[in-house]
C-alpha positions in Angstrom: 5.2 14.1 -37.0 9.4 13.7 -35.8 8.8 17.1 -34.6 5.9 16.3 -32.8 6.8 12.6 -31.3 10.5 14.7 -30.5 8.2 17.3 -28.3 6.4 15.0 -26.5 9.3 12.3 -26.0 10.9 15.6 -24.6 8.0 16.3 -22.5 8.0 12.5 -20.8 11.7 12.6 -20.0 11.5 15.8 -18.8 8.4 14.3 -16.7 10.4 11.9 -15.1 13.3 13.9 -14.9 10.9 15.9 -12.5 9.5 13.3 -10.9 13.2 11.9 -9.9 13.8 14.8 -8.3 10.5 14.7 -6.1 11.3 10.9 -5.0 15.0 12.8 -3.7 13.2 15.4 -2.0 11.0 13.0 -0.5 13.5 11.0 0.7 14.9 13.8 3.0 12.2 15.3 3.5 12.1 14.8 7.7 8.2 13.1 8.5 8.5 15.5 11.8 8.6 11.9 14.0 12.0 10.9 13.4 12.9 12.0 17.1 14.6 9.0 19.0 11.6 8.5 22.2 14.4 6.1 23.8 17.9 7.6 24.9 21.0 5.7 25.2 19.5 3.2 22.9 20.6 1.5 19.4 19.3 -0.9 17.3 21.9 -3.0 16.0 22.2 -6.5 13.9 23.3 -9.4 15.3 24.8 -13.0 15.1 23.7 -15.4 17.8 26.5 -17.4 18.8 24.8 -19.7 21.4 21.7 -19.8 22.9 20.5 -21.4 26.8 16.7 -22.5 26.9 17.2 -23.4 30.5 14.7 -20.9 31.3 12.0 -21.3 29.0 8.6 -23.2 30.1 6.7 -25.5 27.7 3.4 -25.2 28.0 1.4 -26.6 25.5 1.6 -24.9 22.5 3.2 -21.9 24.3 5.9 -20.4 25.6 7.1 -18.5 28.3 10.4 -17.3 30.6 13.5 -15.7 29.7 15.5 -17.8 27.0 19.2 -16.4 26.9 21.7 -15.9 24.2 25.1 -14.5 23.6 25.5 -12.3 20.2 28.4 -10.7 18.3 27.3 -7.5 17.0 27.9 -6.8 13.8 26.4 -3.4 12.9 26.9 0.2 14.5 28.9 1.7 17.6 29.0 -1.2 19.1 30.1 -4.0 16.1 32.0 -6.6 17.4 31.2 -6.9 20.8 30.1 -10.3 22.2 27.6 -9.3 24.9 24.9 -11.5 26.5 21.7 -10.6 25.7 17.7 -11.6 26.8 14.6 -12.8 24.8 11.8 -12.6 27.0 8.6 -14.9 25.9 5.3 -13.7 26.9 3.3 -16.6 25.5 1.9 -15.4 22.4 3.0 -16.3 19.3 1.9 -14.1 17.4 4.3 -11.6 19.0 7.4 -13.9 20.7 9.9 -16.0 18.7 13.0 -18.3 19.5 16.1 -18.1 18.4 18.8 -20.8 17.4 22.6 -20.7 17.1 23.6 -18.9 14.0 20.5 -17.0 13.2 20.8 -13.9 12.2 18.9 -10.7 14.6 17.9 -7.5 15.5 18.6 -6.5 19.0 18.3 -3.1 20.8 21.3 -2.2 23.1 21.6 -0.2 25.8 24.4 2.0 27.3 25.1 4.0 30.5 26.4 8.3 29.8 29.4 6.9 29.5 29.0 4.7 26.0 28.9 1.1 28.2 26.1 -1.6 27.3 24.4 -2.6 30.3 21.4 -4.6 28.3 20.6 -6.0 24.9 16.9 -7.3 24.1 16.5 -9.8 21.3 13.7 -7.9 19.0 12.9 -10.2 16.0 14.9 -12.0 13.5 16.4 -10.3 11.0 15.0 -10.0 7.6 15.4 -6.7 6.0 18.2 -8.8 3.4 15.6 -10.7 2.9 13.5 -8.0 2.6 16.0 -6.6 0.1 16.6 -9.6 -1.8 12.5 -10.2 -2.9 12.6 -6.4 -3.8 15.5 -6.7 -5.6 13.4 -10.3 -7.5 10.0 -8.1 -8.0 12.4 -5.1 -9.9 14.2 -7.5 -12.1 11.1 -9.6 -13.1 9.2 -6.6 -13.9 11.9 -4.7 -16.2 12.5 -7.5 -17.7 8.9 -8.2 -18.8 7.7 -4.7 -19.1 11.2 -3.2 -20.5 11.1 0.6 -19.9 7.7 0.9 -18.8 8.9 -1.6 -16.2 11.3 0.8 -14.9 8.5 3.6 -15.2 6.3 1.3 -12.9 9.0 1.2 -10.3 9.2 4.8 -10.3 5.7 5.1 -9.6 5.4 2.6 -6.8 8.5 4.1 -5.4 6.8 7.4 -5.3 3.5 6.0 -4.2 5.2 4.5 -0.9 6.9 7.5 0.2 4.1 9.9 -0.5 2.2 7.8 1.9 5.1 7.5 4.5 6.4 11.3 4.4 2.9 12.9 3.6 -0.5 11.2 4.4 1.2 9.2 7.8 2.2 12.3 9.1 -0.4 15.1 8.0 -3.0 12.8 10.3 -0.6 11.8 12.8 -0.9 16.1 13.1 -4.6 16.3 13.2 -5.1 17.3 10.0 -8.3 15.9 8.2 -7.9 12.2 7.1 -10.4 12.7 4.1 -9.3 15.1 3.2 -5.4 14.4 2.9 -6.5 10.5 1.5 -8.2 12.8 -1.3 -5.0 14.9 -2.8 -2.5 12.2 -1.8 -4.8 9.7 -4.1 -5.5 11.7 -6.8 -2.0 13.3 -7.2 -0.9 9.6 -7.0 -3.3 9.0 -9.6 -2.4 11.2 -12.1 1.3 10.7 -11.6 0.9 6.8 -11.9 -1.5 7.0 -15.1 1.3 9.3 -17.1 4.0 7.2 -15.5 2.7 4.3 -17.3 0.3 5.1 -19.7 2.3 8.3 -20.8 0.7 11.7 -22.0 -2.2 10.2 -24.1 -5.7 10.0 -24.3 -5.9 7.3 -22.4 -4.1 8.4 -19.8 -5.9 11.4 -19.6 -9.9 9.7 -19.7 -8.5 7.2 -17.0 -7.5 10.2 -15.2 -10.8 11.9 -15.4 -12.9 8.4 -14.8 -10.6 7.7 -11.8 -10.4 10.7 -10.0 -14.3 11.0 -10.6 -15.1 7.3 -8.9 -12.2 7.8 -6.2 -14.8 10.9 -5.2 -18.0 9.0 -5.3 -16.6 5.7 -3.3 -15.3 8.6 -0.4 -18.6 9.5 -1.0 -20.1 5.8 -0.5 -17.6 5.4 2.2 -18.1 8.0 4.2 -22.0 7.6 4.4 -22.2 4.0 4.2 -19.6 3.6 7.1 -22.0 6.2 9.5 -24.6 4.2 8.6 -23.4 0.9 9.8 -22.3 2.6 13.0 -18.6 1.3 13.1 -15.9 3.0 15.2 -12.4 3.7 13.5 -11.0 1.6 16.4 -12.4 -1.8 14.4 -8.7 -1.1 12.5 -5.7 -2.8 14.1 -3.9 -0.8 16.6 -5.8 1.6 16.2 -6.1 2.2 20.0 -2.6 2.2 20.5 -2.4 6.0 18.9 -4.7 7.0 21.1 -2.9 5.2 24.1 0.7 6.9 22.9 -0.7 10.5 23.4 -3.1 11.5 20.0 -5.7 11.5 21.9 -7.2 14.0 19.1 -7.1 11.6 16.1 -10.4 11.0 14.2 -10.2 7.0 13.8 -13.9 6.9 12.2 -12.4 9.6 9.4 -9.1 7.5 9.2 -10.5 4.1 8.6 -13.0 5.6 5.9 -10.6 7.5 4.4 -9.0 3.4 3.7 -11.8 2.2 2.5 -11.2 5.4 -0.3 -7.6 4.4 -0.4 -7.8 0.7 -0.8 -10.0 0.7 -3.8 -8.5 4.0 -5.4 -5.7 1.4 -6.8 -8.3 -1.4 -8.3 -10.5 1.8 -9.8 -7.1 2.7 -11.3 -6.4 -0.2 -13.0 -9.1 -1.0 -14.7 -9.5 2.6 -15.9 -6.5 2.2 -17.8 -7.3 -1.3 -19.0 -10.7 0.0 -20.3 -9.1 3.0 -22.2 -6.0 0.8 -23.2 -8.8 -1.3 -25.0 -10.9 1.3 -26.3 -7.0 2.6 -28.0 -6.9 -0.1 -29.7 -9.7 -0.2 -31.2 -9.8 3.1 -32.9 -6.2 2.5 -33.6 -6.4 -0.6 -35.7 -10.7 0.4 -37.0 -10.3 4.7 -37.6 -13.6 4.3 -39.1 -15.3 3.1 -35.6 -18.2 5.4 -34.5 -18.8 6.9 -31.0 -21.4 5.3 -30.8 -20.0 2.1 -31.3 -16.3 2.8 -29.5 -18.8 3.6 -26.3 -20.9 0.2 -26.7 -17.4 -2.0 -27.1 -16.5 -0.1 -23.8 -19.6 -1.5 -21.8 -18.9 -4.7 -23.3 -15.3 -5.0 -22.3 -16.5 -3.4 -18.7 -18.9 -6.0 -18.4 -16.2 -9.2 -18.9 -13.3 -6.7 -16.4 -15.6 -6.0 -14.0 -16.7 -9.4 -12.5 -13.1 -10.5 -12.5 -12.1 -7.5 -10.6 -14.7 -7.1 -8.1 -13.9 -11.1 -7.0 -10.2 -10.4 -6.8 -11.1 -7.4 -4.8 -12.8 -9.9 -2.3 -10.6 -12.0 -2.6 -8.1 -9.3 -1.6 -10.1 -8.6 1.3 -11.1 -11.8 2.3 -7.6 -13.4 2.5 -6.3 -11.5 5.6 -9.4 -12.2 7.8 -9.1 -16.0 7.0 -8.2 -16.6 10.4 -11.4 -14.4 11.9 -13.6 -16.4 10.0 -12.1 -19.6 10.9 -12.6 -18.7 14.5 -16.2 -18.0 14.2 -16.7 -21.1 12.4 -14.8 -23.2 15.0 -16.6 -22.0 17.8 -20.1 -22.4 16.2 -20.9 -18.9 15.7 -24.3 -18.4 14.2 -24.1 -17.0 10.7 -25.8 -14.1 11.4 -23.9 -13.5 14.1 -21.3 -13.3 12.4 -22.7 -10.8 9.8 -23.8 -8.6 12.3 -20.3 -9.1 14.2 -18.3 -5.2 13.9 -15.0 -6.6 12.6 -16.6 -8.2 9.4 -19.0 -5.9 8.7 -15.8 -3.2 8.6 -15.0 -6.1 5.6 -18.2 -5.8 4.1 -17.8 -2.1 3.6 -14.6 -2.2 2.5 -15.2 -4.8 -0.1 -18.8 -3.3 -1.3 -18.3 0.1 -1.8 -14.9 -0.6 -3.5 -17.1 -2.7 -5.9 -19.6 -0.5 -5.9 -16.3 2.0 -7.4 -14.8 -0.2 -10.0 -18.6 -1.2 -11.5 -19.0 3.0 -12.0 -15.5 3.1 -13.3 -16.1 1.1 -16.2 -19.2 3.2 -18.5 -17.7 6.5 -17.5 -14.1 5.2 -18.9 -16.3 4.0 -21.8 -18.2 7.4 -22.2 -15.1 9.3 -21.7 -12.7 7.6 -24.2 -15.5 8.1 -26.5 -15.4 11.6 -26.9 -12.1 11.9 -26.5 -10.8 9.1 -28.9 -11.3 11.2 -32.4 -12.0 8.9 -35.7 -8.3 8.1 -36.4 -6.7 9.7 -33.6 -6.8 7.3 -30.7 -3.2 7.8 -29.4 -3.3 11.4 -27.9 0.5 11.3 -28.7 0.5 12.1 -32.1 -2.1 14.2 -32.0 -1.0 17.7 -31.7 -4.5 19.9 -31.2 -5.2 17.9 -27.8 
């Protein structure tokens, strides 16, 4: 028994070590879009020393004009220099920002061939340090409460983020089939995440099989209903900007459909792991349970969990569209008009395709666990023959 456990431990340690190497490779991997488009410019952090609002015009809720500031550059090639910087206001609450003395700002510095600064534009408030604090809080909480499993969860999180940024997005921009790339990256993340969180166990294998199967079904439904709803991919925020940037050959609709699959695959994996873990506990605590009873238990567990998961998915999607719904209601738009609009129809497509995937994964995981978990062998780590 000790030999088996030590082999498994070596297997898991080797897997984690290999993943760490892969993470380093992803960090160093160029995206192919790293070239500096704007020559003779540099981004830097700066401290606002003073502001001049004399050219700022108040027009009701909005402000227009030019806020002038004096800043001290704190990072980069021009660290320590004090320069004038402009903050152009366009009358957009979403885009405009006003600075006060003492603020930290991210600025764009322009310079000539001799390295002399010829302009400085205020881009936005500096938030990178604040984002780092939040990320460290998240990491600290998850490690305190989950221990080594929390460390593996952080590795999974980092790998997913880097895979999307370094592989998925560049591949789509280069013209590869968005749905195929999304399936490859999504299923790879499913396998690695499940193995990291649940280990090399039968519950992990069951979750992987059921998640990948339901993810394919979700992807097919996204394509079918995306075309059936007659929704163009330009409904995605900023998607048209890609066309204006020169990526005219991009299939925005396929990218939109791939996004539906990716958005639901995480919830599907979560539910699959929940059910397989619960069924493993049943087998470990009741080794005499029959295959039929185990599958029925999975069905019963799934009925409760699916109900909350589908509601959670609805909250997640609708939460990002509260302002849109408020605009419709404030304008007294008829409900039928709201439901028929392209924006809301796209969210309905997102929500219900994802919910169908969640409903399917529950019974499938239960059936797979019923066949994988032999009597008295719920934990795959103790089953040398598997």
